[in-house]
LOLUM-931341 format. One record per residue (C-alpha): residue in one letter; x, y, z. Coordinates in steps of 0.05 Angstrom, whole numbers, plus 5000, padded with zeros to 4 digits. Layout:
N
   type     c1     c2     c3
      A      X      Y      Z
...
END
This chain:
18
   type     c1     c2     c3
      M   3578   7642   6027
      R   3517   7652   5984
      K   3455   7635   6024
      G   3405   7647   5968
      S   3442   7604   5918
      T   3446   7546   5967
      L   3371   7543   5973
      I   3364   7543   5897
      E   3416   7489   5890
      L   3381   7446   5941
      L   3315   7454   5903
      V   3350   7434   5838
      V   3382   7373   5870
      I   3315   7352   5900
      A   3281   7361   5832
      I   3335   7318   5799
      V   3326   7264   5852
      L   3251   7265   5843
END
């Protein structure tokens, strides 16, 4: 499991939602 990528993906999803 990639822990660093998960954080980046979460930020990307949040940015898209906003």
